[in-house]
PyMOL CGO cylinders between C-alpha atoms (Angstrom):
from pymol import cmd
from pymol.cgo import CYLINDER

trace = [
    CYLINDER, 12.00, -91.86, -26.41, 11.26, -89.63, -23.40, 0.3, 1, 1, 1, 1, 1, 1,
    CYLINDER, 11.26, -89.63, -23.40, 12.74, -86.20, -22.91, 0.3, 1, 1, 1, 1, 1, 1,
    CYLINDER, 12.74, -86.20, -22.91, 15.55, -87.46, -20.65, 0.3, 1, 1, 1, 1, 1, 1,
    CYLINDER, 15.55, -87.46, -20.65, 16.79, -90.02, -23.18, 0.3, 1, 1, 1, 1, 1, 1,
    CYLINDER, 16.79, -90.02, -23.18, 17.08, -87.30, -25.83, 0.3, 1, 1, 1, 1, 1, 1,
    CYLINDER, 17.08, -87.30, -25.83, 20.03, -85.78, -23.95, 0.3, 1, 1, 1, 1, 1, 1,
    CYLINDER, 20.03, -85.78, -23.95, 21.98, -88.96, -23.14, 0.3, 1, 1, 1, 1, 1, 1,
    CYLINDER, 21.98, -88.96, -23.14, 23.55, -89.53, -26.56, 0.3, 1, 1, 1, 1, 1, 1,
    CYLINDER, 23.55, -89.53, -26.56, 27.05, -88.28, -25.61, 0.3, 1, 1, 1, 1, 1, 1,
    CYLINDER, 27.05, -88.28, -25.61, 27.62, -90.00, -22.25, 0.3, 1, 1, 1, 1, 1, 1,
    CYLINDER, 27.62, -90.00, -22.25, 25.99, -87.30, -20.15, 0.3, 1, 1, 1, 1, 1, 1,
    CYLINDER, 25.99, -87.30, -20.15, 25.47, -88.17, -16.47, 0.3, 1, 1, 1, 1, 1, 1,
    CYLINDER, 25.47, -88.17, -16.47, 21.88, -89.54, -16.34, 0.3, 1, 1, 1, 1, 1, 1,
    CYLINDER, 21.88, -89.54, -16.34, 21.26, -88.34, -12.79, 0.3, 1, 1, 1, 1, 1, 1,
    CYLINDER, 21.26, -88.34, -12.79, 22.40, -84.82, -13.54, 0.3, 1, 1, 1, 1, 1, 1,
    CYLINDER, 22.40, -84.82, -13.54, 20.33, -84.70, -16.73, 0.3, 1, 1, 1, 1, 1, 1,
    CYLINDER, 20.33, -84.70, -16.73, 17.20, -85.94, -14.97, 0.3, 1, 1, 1, 1, 1, 1,
    CYLINDER, 17.20, -85.94, -14.97, 17.59, -83.46, -12.13, 0.3, 1, 1, 1, 1, 1, 1,
    CYLINDER, 17.59, -83.46, -12.13, 18.18, -80.49, -14.46, 0.3, 1, 1, 1, 1, 1, 1,
    CYLINDER, 18.18, -80.49, -14.46, 15.32, -81.33, -16.81, 0.3, 1, 1, 1, 1, 1, 1,
    CYLINDER, 15.32, -81.33, -16.81, 12.96, -81.78, -13.90, 0.3, 1, 1, 1, 1, 1, 1,
    CYLINDER, 12.96, -81.78, -13.90, 13.68, -78.22, -12.78, 0.3, 1, 1, 1, 1, 1, 1,
    CYLINDER, 13.68, -78.22, -12.78, 13.78, -76.64, -16.24, 0.3, 1, 1, 1, 1, 1, 1,
    CYLINDER, 13.78, -76.64, -16.24, 10.43, -78.04, -17.35, 0.3, 1, 1, 1, 1, 1, 1,
    CYLINDER, 10.43, -78.04, -17.35, 8.68, -75.46, -15.17, 0.3, 1, 1, 1, 1, 1, 1,
    CYLINDER, 8.68, -75.46, -15.17, 10.87, -72.58, -16.37, 0.3, 1, 1, 1, 1, 1, 1,
    CYLINDER, 10.87, -72.58, -16.37, 10.31, -72.78, -20.12, 0.3, 1, 1, 1, 1, 1, 1,
    CYLINDER, 10.31, -72.78, -20.12, 8.21, -70.07, -21.75, 0.3, 1, 1, 1, 1, 1, 1,
    CYLINDER, 8.21, -70.07, -21.75, 5.72, -70.50, -24.55, 0.3, 1, 1, 1, 1, 1, 1,
    CYLINDER, 5.72, -70.50, -24.55, 7.37, -71.75, -27.74, 0.3, 1, 1, 1, 1, 1, 1,
    CYLINDER, 7.37, -71.75, -27.74, 10.67, -72.54, -26.03, 0.3, 1, 1, 1, 1, 1, 1,
    CYLINDER, 10.67, -72.54, -26.03, 12.40, -75.84, -26.82, 0.3, 1, 1, 1, 1, 1, 1,
    CYLINDER, 12.40, -75.84, -26.82, 15.51, -77.40, -25.29, 0.3, 1, 1, 1, 1, 1, 1,
    CYLINDER, 15.51, -77.40, -25.29, 18.08, -78.29, -27.96, 0.3, 1, 1, 1, 1, 1, 1,
    CYLINDER, 18.08, -78.29, -27.96, 21.16, -79.66, -26.22, 0.3, 1, 1, 1, 1, 1, 1,
    CYLINDER, 21.16, -79.66, -26.22, 22.42, -80.38, -22.69, 0.3, 1, 1, 1, 1, 1, 1,
    CYLINDER, 22.42, -80.38, -22.69, 26.07, -80.74, -21.69, 0.3, 1, 1, 1, 1, 1, 1,
    CYLINDER, 26.07, -80.74, -21.69, 27.22, -82.04, -18.30, 0.3, 1, 1, 1, 1, 1, 1,
    CYLINDER, 27.22, -82.04, -18.30, 30.51, -81.13, -16.69, 0.3, 1, 1, 1, 1, 1, 1,
    CYLINDER, 30.51, -81.13, -16.69, 32.95, -83.98, -16.01, 0.3, 1, 1, 1, 1, 1, 1,
    CYLINDER, 32.95, -83.98, -16.01, 35.69, -83.05, -13.56, 0.3, 1, 1, 1, 1, 1, 1,
    CYLINDER, 35.69, -83.05, -13.56, 38.91, -85.11, -13.67, 0.3, 1, 1, 1, 1, 1, 1,
    CYLINDER, 38.91, -85.11, -13.67, 38.92, -86.10, -9.97, 0.3, 1, 1, 1, 1, 1, 1,
    CYLINDER, 38.92, -86.10, -9.97, 35.57, -85.99, -8.15, 0.3, 1, 1, 1, 1, 1, 1,
    CYLINDER, 35.57, -85.99, -8.15, 32.48, -85.35, -10.25, 0.3, 1, 1, 1, 1, 1, 1,
    CYLINDER, 32.48, -85.35, -10.25, 29.72, -85.65, -7.67, 0.3, 1, 1, 1, 1, 1, 1,
    CYLINDER, 29.72, -85.65, -7.67, 28.05, -82.30, -8.34, 0.3, 1, 1, 1, 1, 1, 1,
    CYLINDER, 28.05, -82.30, -8.34, 28.63, -81.37, -11.99, 0.3, 1, 1, 1, 1, 1, 1,
    CYLINDER, 28.63, -81.37, -11.99, 27.46, -78.14, -13.55, 0.3, 1, 1, 1, 1, 1, 1,
    CYLINDER, 27.46, -78.14, -13.55, 25.24, -78.31, -16.64, 0.3, 1, 1, 1, 1, 1, 1,
    CYLINDER, 25.24, -78.31, -16.64, 24.72, -76.05, -19.64, 0.3, 1, 1, 1, 1, 1, 1,
    CYLINDER, 24.72, -76.05, -19.64, 21.48, -76.21, -21.60, 0.3, 1, 1, 1, 1, 1, 1,
    CYLINDER, 21.48, -76.21, -21.60, 20.80, -74.52, -24.93, 0.3, 1, 1, 1, 1, 1, 1,
    CYLINDER, 20.80, -74.52, -24.93, 17.26, -73.64, -25.96, 0.3, 1, 1, 1, 1, 1, 1,
    CYLINDER, 17.26, -73.64, -25.96, 15.94, -71.71, -28.93, 0.3, 1, 1, 1, 1, 1, 1,
    CYLINDER, 15.94, -71.71, -28.93, 15.59, -68.62, -26.71, 0.3, 1, 1, 1, 1, 1, 1,
    CYLINDER, 15.59, -68.62, -26.71, 18.52, -68.66, -24.25, 0.3, 1, 1, 1, 1, 1, 1,
    CYLINDER, 18.52, -68.66, -24.25, 21.37, -70.52, -22.50, 0.3, 1, 1, 1, 1, 1, 1,
    CYLINDER, 21.37, -70.52, -22.50, 20.82, -71.98, -19.03, 0.3, 1, 1, 1, 1, 1, 1,
    CYLINDER, 20.82, -71.98, -19.03, 23.65, -72.41, -16.52, 0.3, 1, 1, 1, 1, 1, 1,
    CYLINDER, 23.65, -72.41, -16.52, 22.72, -74.94, -13.83, 0.3, 1, 1, 1, 1, 1, 1,
    CYLINDER, 22.72, -74.94, -13.83, 24.91, -75.17, -10.71, 0.3, 1, 1, 1, 1, 1, 1,
    CYLINDER, 24.91, -75.17, -10.71, 24.16, -77.58, -7.79, 0.3, 1, 1, 1, 1, 1, 1,
    CYLINDER, 24.16, -77.58, -7.79, 24.08, -75.98, -4.35, 0.3, 1, 1, 1, 1, 1, 1,
    CYLINDER, 24.08, -75.98, -4.35, 23.74, -77.14, -0.71, 0.3, 1, 1, 1, 1, 1, 1,
    CYLINDER, 23.74, -77.14, -0.71, 25.54, -80.41, -1.46, 0.3, 1, 1, 1, 1, 1, 1,
    CYLINDER, 25.54, -80.41, -1.46, 23.24, -81.15, -4.36, 0.3, 1, 1, 1, 1, 1, 1,
    CYLINDER, 23.24, -81.15, -4.36, 19.99, -80.61, -2.47, 0.3, 1, 1, 1, 1, 1, 1,
    CYLINDER, 19.99, -80.61, -2.47, 19.15, -77.46, -4.42, 0.3, 1, 1, 1, 1, 1, 1,
    CYLINDER, 19.15, -77.46, -4.42, 20.23, -76.01, -7.75, 0.3, 1, 1, 1, 1, 1, 1,
    CYLINDER, 20.23, -76.01, -7.75, 20.96, -72.49, -8.90, 0.3, 1, 1, 1, 1, 1, 1,
    CYLINDER, 20.96, -72.49, -8.90, 19.82, -71.48, -12.38, 0.3, 1, 1, 1, 1, 1, 1,
    CYLINDER, 19.82, -71.48, -12.38, 21.18, -68.57, -14.37, 0.3, 1, 1, 1, 1, 1, 1,
    CYLINDER, 21.18, -68.57, -14.37, 20.05, -67.84, -17.93, 0.3, 1, 1, 1, 1, 1, 1,
    CYLINDER, 20.05, -67.84, -17.93, 21.16, -65.41, -20.59, 0.3, 1, 1, 1, 1, 1, 1,
    CYLINDER, 21.16, -65.41, -20.59, 19.06, -64.62, -23.66, 0.3, 1, 1, 1, 1, 1, 1,
    CYLINDER, 19.06, -64.62, -23.66, 20.45, -64.56, -27.20, 0.3, 1, 1, 1, 1, 1, 1,
    CYLINDER, 20.45, -64.56, -27.20, 19.82, -60.81, -27.28, 0.3, 1, 1, 1, 1, 1, 1,
    CYLINDER, 19.82, -60.81, -27.28, 22.38, -60.37, -24.50, 0.3, 1, 1, 1, 1, 1, 1,
    CYLINDER, 22.38, -60.37, -24.50, 25.06, -62.62, -26.06, 0.3, 1, 1, 1, 1, 1, 1,
    CYLINDER, 25.06, -62.62, -26.06, 27.79, -61.26, -28.32, 0.3, 1, 1, 1, 1, 1, 1,
    CYLINDER, 27.79, -61.26, -28.32, 29.45, -64.57, -29.28, 0.3, 1, 1, 1, 1, 1, 1,
    CYLINDER, 29.45, -64.57, -29.28, 30.17, -68.12, -28.11, 0.3, 1, 1, 1, 1, 1, 1,
    CYLINDER, 30.17, -68.12, -28.11, 33.27, -70.31, -28.42, 0.3, 1, 1, 1, 1, 1, 1,
    CYLINDER, 33.27, -70.31, -28.42, 34.98, -73.33, -26.92, 0.3, 1, 1, 1, 1, 1, 1,
    CYLINDER, 34.98, -73.33, -26.92, 38.58, -74.38, -26.31, 0.3, 1, 1, 1, 1, 1, 1,
    CYLINDER, 38.58, -74.38, -26.31, 39.75, -77.96, -26.05, 0.3, 1, 1, 1, 1, 1, 1,
    CYLINDER, 39.75, -77.96, -26.05, 42.20, -78.73, -23.25, 0.3, 1, 1, 1, 1, 1, 1,
    CYLINDER, 42.20, -78.73, -23.25, 43.84, -81.77, -21.67, 0.3, 1, 1, 1, 1, 1, 1,
    CYLINDER, 43.84, -81.77, -21.67, 40.82, -82.53, -19.49, 0.3, 1, 1, 1, 1, 1, 1,
    CYLINDER, 40.82, -82.53, -19.49, 37.78, -81.72, -21.57, 0.3, 1, 1, 1, 1, 1, 1,
    CYLINDER, 37.78, -81.72, -21.57, 36.98, -78.29, -22.98, 0.3, 1, 1, 1, 1, 1, 1,
    CYLINDER, 36.98, -78.29, -22.98, 36.10, -74.79, -21.90, 0.3, 1, 1, 1, 1, 1, 1,
    CYLINDER, 36.10, -74.79, -21.90, 32.80, -73.37, -23.13, 0.3, 1, 1, 1, 1, 1, 1,
    CYLINDER, 32.80, -73.37, -23.13, 32.95, -69.58, -23.33, 0.3, 1, 1, 1, 1, 1, 1,
    CYLINDER, 32.95, -69.58, -23.33, 29.98, -67.24, -23.58, 0.3, 1, 1, 1, 1, 1, 1,
    CYLINDER, 29.98, -67.24, -23.58, 30.77, -63.57, -24.30, 0.3, 1, 1, 1, 1, 1, 1,
    CYLINDER, 30.77, -63.57, -24.30, 27.89, -61.30, -23.22, 0.3, 1, 1, 1, 1, 1, 1,
    CYLINDER, 27.89, -61.30, -23.22, 27.18, -57.87, -24.67, 0.3, 1, 1, 1, 1, 1, 1,
    CYLINDER, 27.18, -57.87, -24.67, 28.07, -56.38, -21.29, 0.3, 1, 1, 1, 1, 1, 1,
    CYLINDER, 28.07, -56.38, -21.29, 30.04, -57.76, -18.36, 0.3, 1, 1, 1, 1, 1, 1,
    CYLINDER, 30.04, -57.76, -18.36, 32.59, -60.53, -17.97, 0.3, 1, 1, 1, 1, 1, 1,
    CYLINDER, 32.59, -60.53, -17.97, 32.82, -63.72, -20.00, 0.3, 1, 1, 1, 1, 1, 1,
    CYLINDER, 32.82, -63.72, -20.00, 31.06, -66.81, -18.64, 0.3, 1, 1, 1, 1, 1, 1,
    CYLINDER, 31.06, -66.81, -18.64, 33.47, -69.77, -18.70, 0.3, 1, 1, 1, 1, 1, 1,
    CYLINDER, 33.47, -69.77, -18.70, 32.58, -73.36, -17.84, 0.3, 1, 1, 1, 1, 1, 1,
    CYLINDER, 32.58, -73.36, -17.84, 35.42, -75.87, -17.64, 0.3, 1, 1, 1, 1, 1, 1,
    CYLINDER, 35.42, -75.87, -17.64, 35.66, -79.66, -17.89, 0.3, 1, 1, 1, 1, 1, 1,
    CYLINDER, 35.66, -79.66, -17.89, 32.97, -80.11, -20.54, 0.3, 1, 1, 1, 1, 1, 1,
    CYLINDER, 32.97, -80.11, -20.54, 33.66, -83.39, -22.41, 0.3, 1, 1, 1, 1, 1, 1,
    CYLINDER, 33.66, -83.39, -22.41, 35.06, -82.60, -25.85, 0.3, 1, 1, 1, 1, 1, 1,
    CYLINDER, 35.06, -82.60, -25.85, 32.27, -84.26, -27.83, 0.3, 1, 1, 1, 1, 1, 1,
    CYLINDER, 32.27, -84.26, -27.83, 29.64, -82.48, -25.76, 0.3, 1, 1, 1, 1, 1, 1,
    CYLINDER, 29.64, -82.48, -25.76, 31.51, -79.17, -26.06, 0.3, 1, 1, 1, 1, 1, 1,
    CYLINDER, 31.51, -79.17, -26.06, 31.52, -79.39, -29.85, 0.3, 1, 1, 1, 1, 1, 1,
    CYLINDER, 31.52, -79.39, -29.85, 27.80, -80.12, -30.07, 0.3, 1, 1, 1, 1, 1, 1,
    CYLINDER, 27.80, -80.12, -30.07, 27.04, -77.52, -27.39, 0.3, 1, 1, 1, 1, 1, 1,
    CYLINDER, 27.04, -77.52, -27.39, 28.94, -74.90, -29.38, 0.3, 1, 1, 1, 1, 1, 1,
    CYLINDER, 28.94, -74.90, -29.38, 27.24, -75.94, -32.64, 0.3, 1, 1, 1, 1, 1, 1,
    CYLINDER, 27.24, -75.94, -32.64, 23.76, -75.63, -31.13, 0.3, 1, 1, 1, 1, 1, 1,
    CYLINDER, 23.76, -75.63, -31.13, 24.54, -72.31, -29.44, 0.3, 1, 1, 1, 1, 1, 1,
    CYLINDER, 24.54, -72.31, -29.44, 26.23, -70.83, -32.52, 0.3, 1, 1, 1, 1, 1, 1,
    CYLINDER, 26.23, -70.83, -32.52, 23.33, -71.75, -34.82, 0.3, 1, 1, 1, 1, 1, 1,
    CYLINDER, 23.33, -71.75, -34.82, 20.76, -70.22, -32.48, 0.3, 1, 1, 1, 1, 1, 1,
    CYLINDER, 20.76, -70.22, -32.48, 22.83, -67.06, -32.00, 0.3, 1, 1, 1, 1, 1, 1,
    CYLINDER, 22.83, -67.06, -32.00, 23.27, -66.58, -35.77, 0.3, 1, 1, 1, 1, 1, 1,
    CYLINDER, 23.27, -66.58, -35.77, 19.55, -67.22, -36.35, 0.3, 1, 1, 1, 1, 1, 1,
    CYLINDER, 19.55, -67.22, -36.35, 18.71, -64.55, -33.76, 0.3, 1, 1, 1, 1, 1, 1,
    CYLINDER, 18.71, -64.55, -33.76, 21.14, -62.05, -35.34, 0.3, 1, 1, 1, 1, 1, 1,
    CYLINDER, 21.14, -62.05, -35.34, 19.65, -62.69, -38.78, 0.3, 1, 1, 1, 1, 1, 1,
    CYLINDER, 19.65, -62.69, -38.78, 16.17, -62.15, -37.39, 0.3, 1, 1, 1, 1, 1, 1,
    CYLINDER, 16.17, -62.15, -37.39, 17.29, -58.87, -35.83, 0.3, 1, 1, 1, 1, 1, 1,
    CYLINDER, 17.29, -58.87, -35.83, 18.84, -57.68, -39.11, 0.3, 1, 1, 1, 1, 1, 1,
    CYLINDER, 18.84, -57.68, -39.11, 15.66, -58.47, -41.02, 0.3, 1, 1, 1, 1, 1, 1,
    CYLINDER, 15.66, -58.47, -41.02, 13.55, -56.65, -38.42, 0.3, 1, 1, 1, 1, 1, 1,
    CYLINDER, 13.55, -56.65, -38.42, 15.78, -53.55, -38.65, 0.3, 1, 1, 1, 1, 1, 1,
    CYLINDER, 15.78, -53.55, -38.65, 15.54, -53.55, -42.44, 0.3, 1, 1, 1, 1, 1, 1,
    CYLINDER, 15.54, -53.55, -42.44, 11.76, -53.76, -42.26, 0.3, 1, 1, 1, 1, 1, 1,
    CYLINDER, 11.76, -53.76, -42.26, 11.64, -50.86, -39.79, 0.3, 1, 1, 1, 1, 1, 1,
    CYLINDER, 11.64, -50.86, -39.79, 13.85, -48.71, -42.03, 0.3, 1, 1, 1, 1, 1, 1,
    CYLINDER, 13.85, -48.71, -42.03, 11.78, -49.57, -45.08, 0.3, 1, 1, 1, 1, 1, 1,
    CYLINDER, 11.78, -49.57, -45.08, 8.54, -48.76, -43.29, 0.3, 1, 1, 1, 1, 1, 1,
    CYLINDER, 8.54, -48.76, -43.29, 9.96, -45.48, -41.96, 0.3, 1, 1, 1, 1, 1, 1,
    CYLINDER, 9.96, -45.48, -41.96, 11.12, -44.49, -45.45, 0.3, 1, 1, 1, 1, 1, 1,
    CYLINDER, 11.12, -44.49, -45.45, 7.72, -45.23, -46.97, 0.3, 1, 1, 1, 1, 1, 1,
    CYLINDER, 7.72, -45.23, -46.97, 5.94, -43.27, -44.23, 0.3, 1, 1, 1, 1, 1, 1,
    CYLINDER, 5.94, -43.27, -44.23, 8.25, -40.27, -44.70, 0.3, 1, 1, 1, 1, 1, 1,
    CYLINDER, 8.25, -40.27, -44.70, 7.72, -40.36, -48.45, 0.3, 1, 1, 1, 1, 1, 1,
    CYLINDER, 7.72, -40.36, -48.45, 3.94, -40.49, -48.09, 0.3, 1, 1, 1, 1, 1, 1,
    CYLINDER, 3.94, -40.49, -48.09, 3.97, -37.46, -45.75, 0.3, 1, 1, 1, 1, 1, 1,
    CYLINDER, 3.97, -37.46, -45.75, 5.83, -35.21, -48.19, 0.3, 1, 1, 1, 1, 1, 1,
    CYLINDER, 5.83, -35.21, -48.19, 3.49, -32.79, -50.04, 0.3, 1, 1, 1, 1, 1, 1,
    CYLINDER, 3.49, -32.79, -50.04, 3.16, -33.19, -53.77, 0.3, 1, 1, 1, 1, 1, 1,
    CYLINDER, 3.16, -33.19, -53.77, 4.65, -30.16, -55.53, 0.3, 1, 1, 1, 1, 1, 1,
    CYLINDER, 4.65, -30.16, -55.53, 3.50, -29.45, -59.10, 0.3, 1, 1, 1, 1, 1, 1,
    CYLINDER, 3.50, -29.45, -59.10, 5.83, -27.15, -61.01, 0.3, 1, 1, 1, 1, 1, 1,
    CYLINDER, 5.83, -27.15, -61.01, 4.47, -25.33, -64.05, 0.3, 1, 1, 1, 1, 1, 1,
    CYLINDER, 4.47, -25.33, -64.05, 6.90, -25.22, -66.93, 0.3, 1, 1, 1, 1, 1, 1,
    CYLINDER, 6.90, -25.22, -66.93, 6.57, -22.01, -68.98, 0.3, 1, 1, 1, 1, 1, 1,
    CYLINDER, 6.57, -22.01, -68.98, 5.97, -22.47, -72.69, 0.3, 1, 1, 1, 1, 1, 1,
    CYLINDER, 5.97, -22.47, -72.69, 8.90, -21.06, -74.62, 0.3, 1, 1, 1, 1, 1, 1,
    CYLINDER, 8.90, -21.06, -74.62, 8.43, -19.35, -77.97, 0.3, 1, 1, 1, 1, 1, 1,
    CYLINDER, 8.43, -19.35, -77.97, 10.00, -21.14, -80.86, 0.3, 1, 1, 1, 1, 1, 1,
    CYLINDER, 10.00, -21.14, -80.86, 13.31, -19.59, -81.92, 0.3, 1, 1, 1, 1, 1, 1,
    CYLINDER, 13.31, -19.59, -81.92, 14.29, -19.96, -85.58, 0.3, 1, 1, 1, 1, 1, 1,
    CYLINDER, 14.29, -19.96, -85.58, 17.40, -21.99, -86.10, 0.3, 1, 1, 1, 1, 1, 1,
    CYLINDER, 17.40, -21.99, -86.10, 20.41, -19.95, -87.35, 0.3, 1, 1, 1, 1, 1, 1,
    CYLINDER, 20.41, -19.95, -87.35, 21.55, -20.50, -90.90, 0.3, 1, 1, 1, 1, 1, 1,
    CYLINDER, 21.55, -20.50, -90.90, 24.65, -22.64, -91.18, 0.3, 1, 1, 1, 1, 1, 1,
    CYLINDER, 24.65, -22.64, -91.18, 27.92, -20.74, -91.58, 0.3, 1, 1, 1, 1, 1, 1,
    CYLINDER, 27.92, -20.74, -91.58, 30.18, -21.93, -94.39, 0.3, 1, 1, 1, 1, 1, 1,
    CYLINDER, 30.18, -21.93, -94.39, 33.86, -21.64, -93.59, 0.3, 1, 1, 1, 1, 1, 1,
    CYLINDER, 33.86, -21.64, -93.59, 36.25, -21.21, -96.56, 0.3, 1, 1, 1, 1, 1, 1,
    CYLINDER, 36.25, -21.21, -96.56, 39.80, -22.21, -95.66, 0.3, 1, 1, 1, 1, 1, 1,
    CYLINDER, 39.80, -22.21, -95.66, 42.48, -19.58, -96.34, 0.3, 1, 1, 1, 1, 1, 1,
    CYLINDER, 42.48, -19.58, -96.34, 44.98, -20.48, -99.07, 0.3, 1, 1, 1, 1, 1, 1,
    CYLINDER, 44.98, -20.48, -99.07, 48.24, -21.85, -97.79, 0.3, 1, 1, 1, 1, 1, 1,
    CYLINDER, 48.24, -21.85, -97.79, 51.18, -19.45, -98.18, 0.3, 1, 1, 1, 1, 1, 1,
    CYLINDER, 51.18, -19.45, -98.18, 53.50, -20.25, -101.07, 0.3, 1, 1, 1, 1, 1, 1,
    CYLINDER, 53.50, -20.25, -101.07, 57.04, -20.70, -99.80, 0.3, 1, 1, 1, 1, 1, 1,
    CYLINDER, 57.04, -20.70, -99.80, 59.53, -18.23, -101.27, 0.3, 1, 1, 1, 1, 1, 1,
    CYLINDER, 59.53, -18.23, -101.27, 62.29, -19.79, -103.38, 0.3, 1, 1, 1, 1, 1, 1,
    CYLINDER, 62.29, -19.79, -103.38, 65.64, -20.05, -101.66, 0.3, 1, 1, 1, 1, 1, 1,
    CYLINDER, 65.64, -20.05, -101.66, 68.53, -17.97, -102.98, 0.3, 1, 1, 1, 1, 1, 1,
    CYLINDER, 68.53, -17.97, -102.98, 71.70, -19.48, -104.49, 0.3, 1, 1, 1, 1, 1, 1,
    CYLINDER, 71.70, -19.48, -104.49, 73.84, -18.99, -101.38, 0.3, 1, 1, 1, 1, 1, 1,
    CYLINDER, 73.84, -18.99, -101.38, 71.34, -20.82, -99.15, 0.3, 1, 1, 1, 1, 1, 1,
    CYLINDER, 71.34, -20.82, -99.15, 71.16, -23.71, -101.59, 0.3, 1, 1, 1, 1, 1, 1,
    CYLINDER, 71.16, -23.71, -101.59, 74.96, -23.99, -101.66, 0.3, 1, 1, 1, 1, 1, 1,
    CYLINDER, 74.96, -23.99, -101.66, 75.14, -24.02, -97.85, 0.3, 1, 1, 1, 1, 1, 1,
    CYLINDER, 75.14, -24.02, -97.85, 72.36, -26.64, -97.62, 0.3, 1, 1, 1, 1, 1, 1,
    CYLINDER, 72.36, -26.64, -97.62, 74.11, -28.94, -100.13, 0.3, 1, 1, 1, 1, 1, 1,
    CYLINDER, 74.11, -28.94, -100.13, 77.42, -28.45, -98.30, 0.3, 1, 1, 1, 1, 1, 1,
    CYLINDER, 77.42, -28.45, -98.30, 75.81, -29.40, -95.01, 0.3, 1, 1, 1, 1, 1, 1,
    CYLINDER, 75.81, -29.40, -95.01, 74.28, -32.51, -96.65, 0.3, 1, 1, 1, 1, 1, 1,
    CYLINDER, 74.28, -32.51, -96.65, 77.71, -33.62, -97.88, 0.3, 1, 1, 1, 1, 1, 1,
    CYLINDER, 77.71, -33.62, -97.88, 79.16, -33.14, -94.41, 0.3, 1, 1, 1, 1, 1, 1,
    CYLINDER, 79.16, -33.14, -94.41, 76.29, -35.03, -92.71, 0.3, 1, 1, 1, 1, 1, 1,
    CYLINDER, 76.29, -35.03, -92.71, 76.85, -37.94, -95.11, 0.3, 1, 1, 1, 1, 1, 1,
    CYLINDER, 76.85, -37.94, -95.11, 80.59, -37.85, -94.20, 0.3, 1, 1, 1, 1, 1, 1,
    CYLINDER, 80.59, -37.85, -94.20, 81.54, -37.26, -97.80, 0.3, 1, 1, 1, 1, 1, 1,
    CYLINDER, 81.54, -37.26, -97.80, 83.82, -34.36, -96.80, 0.3, 1, 1, 1, 1, 1, 1,
    CYLINDER, 83.82, -34.36, -96.80, 85.81, -33.72, -93.63, 0.3, 1, 1, 1, 1, 1, 1,
    CYLINDER, 85.81, -33.72, -93.63, 85.07, -31.03, -91.11, 0.3, 1, 1, 1, 1, 1, 1,
    CYLINDER, 85.07, -31.03, -91.11, 88.06, -28.98, -92.28, 0.3, 1, 1, 1, 1, 1, 1,
    CYLINDER, 88.06, -28.98, -92.28, 86.79, -29.13, -95.87, 0.3, 1, 1, 1, 1, 1, 1,
    CYLINDER, 86.79, -29.13, -95.87, 83.30, -28.23, -94.68, 0.3, 1, 1, 1, 1, 1, 1,
    CYLINDER, 83.30, -28.23, -94.68, 84.51, -25.22, -92.71, 0.3, 1, 1, 1, 1, 1, 1,
    CYLINDER, 84.51, -25.22, -92.71, 86.78, -24.03, -95.54, 0.3, 1, 1, 1, 1, 1, 1,
    CYLINDER, 86.78, -24.03, -95.54, 84.09, -24.33, -98.21, 0.3, 1, 1, 1, 1, 1, 1,
    CYLINDER, 84.09, -24.33, -98.21, 81.52, -22.68, -95.96, 0.3, 1, 1, 1, 1, 1, 1,
    CYLINDER, 81.52, -22.68, -95.96, 83.84, -19.70, -95.38, 0.3, 1, 1, 1, 1, 1, 1,
    CYLINDER, 83.84, -19.70, -95.38, 84.41, -19.45, -99.12, 0.3, 1, 1, 1, 1, 1, 1,
    CYLINDER, 84.41, -19.45, -99.12, 80.66, -19.35, -99.88, 0.3, 1, 1, 1, 1, 1, 1,
    CYLINDER, 80.66, -19.35, -99.88, 80.02, -16.74, -97.20, 0.3, 1, 1, 1, 1, 1, 1,
    CYLINDER, 80.02, -16.74, -97.20, 82.93, -14.63, -98.50, 0.3, 1, 1, 1, 1, 1, 1,
    CYLINDER, 82.93, -14.63, -98.50, 81.19, -14.26, -101.89, 0.3, 1, 1, 1, 1, 1, 1,
    CYLINDER, 81.19, -14.26, -101.89, 78.21, -12.46, -100.29, 0.3, 1, 1, 1, 1, 1, 1,
]
cmd.load_cgo(trace, "trace")
C-alpha cells in the first residue's frame, strides 16, 4: 500500500489527497509522520476542496488557490494549540481548532466519518504533547530542587552536654478526711417528713400549710 492509499479509507477525494501529499512530502521535518487526512466535501460544487492533515508534530491546513493551480499551506504546532473539537451539522461537520492566541480556526463541510477520525487523531496527539510538557516541567523542577539543595552549606550544630539532674523524690498525697455531716435537728426532720407526705400526695396543700405553720410555731 503506497502513501496515497493510506488516506483513502473514508471516501476522501483521491485527486485532492494525491495533490496534498505531493506538496507535503517536501515539508515534513525529521521524525514527522502524517497520521490522518480529511478532505472537505461541499454540498453543491466541490471542485477545490480544502484539506486538513494531522501529523505527530502539527496540523496542516491546505487551501487550493489560483483555480487549483497552486495551494496555500498553513500549519500550527501542538505547542500553539489549546484544544480541538468538532460539531456535526446537516451537511458534514465543522472541525474547530482553538489556538493559544488568536481566533479559532474553523473548517466546514468535513464528512462526518472523517471529522470523527480527524478529531480522534488530533486529540490524541495534543494530549500526548501536553503530557510530555508536564513531564518535562516536573523534571526541571526536580533538577532545580536538587541543585538548590546541593548548593546549601552544611551547618553542624554542637549540642552542649547537660549535667545530670537528680530526679525529685515522689510526693505522697494524703487525702483529707471527708467532713462528717451534722445531725439534723427535730424541727428539720419534721418539716422534711411533712414535705415528703405532700410530694406523695398523701395530704392536701391546706393540710401541708397548716401543719407546717404549727411546726414552725413551736420554735
